[in-house]
TORFIVO-174306 format. One record per residue (C-alpha): residue number from 1; x, y, z. Coordinates in steps of 0.1 Angstrom, whole numbers. Layout:
N
+-----+-------+-------+-------+
: num :     u :     v :     w :
+-----+-------+-------+-------+
: NUM :     X :     Y :     Z :
...
+-----+-------+-------+-------+
//
This chain:
114
+-----+-------+-------+-------+
: num :     u :     v :     w :
+-----+-------+-------+-------+
:   1 :  -327 :    56 :   342 :
:   2 :  -291 :    68 :   335 :
:   3 :  -273 :    56 :   305 :
:   4 :  -236 :    46 :   306 :
:   5 :  -212 :    62 :   281 :
:   6 :  -183 :    40 :   271 :
:   7 :  -148 :    49 :   260 :
:   8 :  -131 :    25 :   235 :
:   9 :   -99 :    20 :   215 :
:  10 :   -98 :     5 :   180 :
:  11 :   -66 :   -11 :   168 :
:  12 :   -62 :   -12 :   130 :
:  13 :   -45 :   -40 :   112 :
:  14 :   -20 :   -17 :    96 :
:  15 :   -11 :    20 :   101 :
:  16 :   -18 :    48 :    77 :
:  17 :     3 :    79 :    71 :
:  18 :    41 :    82 :    69 :
:  19 :    54 :    55 :    93 :
:  20 :    89 :    68 :    88 :
:  21 :    81 :   101 :   106 :
:  22 :    71 :   101 :   143 :
:  23 :    37 :   116 :   148 :
:  24 :    28 :   114 :   111 :
:  25 :    10 :    81 :   112 :
:  26 :   -18 :    63 :   131 :
:  27 :   -29 :    28 :   139 :
:  28 :   -54 :    35 :   167 :
:  29 :   -86 :    55 :   173 :
:  30 :  -100 :    64 :   207 :
:  31 :  -137 :    74 :   210 :
:  32 :  -168 :    71 :   231 :
:  33 :  -204 :    61 :   226 :
:  34 :  -238 :    57 :   243 :
:  35 :  -247 :    27 :   221 :
:  36 :  -226 :     0 :   205 :
:  37 :  -240 :     9 :   170 :
:  38 :  -212 :    35 :   170 :
:  39 :  -187 :     7 :   164 :
:  40 :  -208 :    -7 :   136 :
:  41 :  -209 :    28 :   120 :
:  42 :  -171 :    28 :   121 :
:  43 :  -170 :    -7 :   106 :
:  44 :  -193 :     3 :    78 :
:  45 :  -175 :    35 :    71 :
:  46 :  -205 :    57 :    79 :
:  47 :  -191 :    75 :   110 :
:  48 :  -182 :   111 :   108 :
:  49 :  -147 :   106 :   121 :
:  50 :  -121 :   116 :    94 :
:  51 :   -93 :    91 :   104 :
:  52 :  -118 :    62 :   107 :
:  53 :  -131 :    71 :    73 :
:  54 :   -95 :    71 :    59 :
:  55 :   -88 :    37 :    73 :
:  56 :  -121 :    24 :    59 :
:  57 :  -113 :    39 :    25 :
:  58 :   -81 :    19 :    24 :
:  59 :   -99 :   -13 :    34 :
:  60 :   -80 :   -16 :    67 :
:  61 :  -100 :   -36 :    93 :
:  62 :  -100 :   -29 :   130 :
:  63 :  -104 :   -48 :   163 :
:  64 :  -121 :   -33 :   194 :
:  65 :   -92 :   -38 :   219 :
:  66 :  -102 :   -17 :   250 :
:  67 :  -135 :    -7 :   265 :
:  68 :  -144 :    10 :   298 :
:  69 :  -172 :    31 :   312 :
:  70 :  -165 :    68 :   309 :
:  71 :  -176 :   100 :   293 :
:  72 :  -162 :   126 :   269 :
:  73 :  -140 :   140 :   297 :
:  74 :  -122 :   107 :   301 :
:  75 :  -120 :   102 :   263 :
:  76 :  -102 :   136 :   261 :
:  77 :   -79 :   128 :   289 :
:  78 :   -69 :    95 :   272 :
:  79 :   -64 :   113 :   239 :
:  80 :   -43 :   140 :   256 :
:  81 :   -22 :   113 :   273 :
:  82 :   -14 :    98 :   238 :
:  83 :     9 :    68 :   234 :
:  84 :   -19 :    46 :   222 :
:  85 :     4 :    18 :   211 :
:  86 :    16 :    15 :   247 :
:  87 :   -19 :     8 :   259 :
:  88 :   -28 :   -16 :   230 :
:  89 :   -28 :   -53 :   239 :
:  90 :   -22 :   -61 :   203 :
:  91 :     9 :   -39 :   199 :
:  92 :    24 :   -44 :   233 :
:  93 :    31 :   -76 :   252 :
:  94 :    26 :   -58 :   286 :
:  95 :     4 :   -28 :   279 :
:  96 :     1 :     1 :   302 :
:  97 :   -31 :     3 :   321 :
:  98 :   -33 :    39 :   332 :
:  99 :   -66 :    56 :   325 :
: 100 :   -80 :    24 :   310 :
: 101 :   -82 :     9 :   345 :
: 102 :   -85 :    39 :   368 :
: 103 :   -86 :    77 :   366 :
: 104 :   -49 :    82 :   375 :
: 105 :   -28 :    89 :   344 :
: 106 :     5 :    70 :   340 :
: 107 :    34 :    93 :   347 :
: 108 :    71 :    89 :   351 :
: 109 :    83 :    95 :   387 :
: 110 :   101 :   128 :   393 :
: 111 :   139 :   127 :   390 :
: 112 :   153 :   114 :   423 :
: 113 :   124 :    90 :   429 :
: 114 :   135 :    65 :   402 :
+-----+-------+-------+-------+
//
């Protein structure tokens, strides 16, 4: 029997860091798990993820906003793609789908194809 690994995004109720400086703050976390207890570890502040622990230490709650089957490779691709706010249904009225729906990353068309 094979187990399914899941990739997820957490949206935190407020950002941490210096929101006045691009790239110096965070409001989302992307990870993956075999079992849903991973999310409960995040909620309890007992996960080993530094940024999740920092949110928990400040008492900032989160919502699980995206979930799809996938492994560590997909998790890394999503993290490398960045722009989490654009995929978040809480932050964005019409969120991008990209890797959350299929394995094709969202890209801008080359100049001349626009």
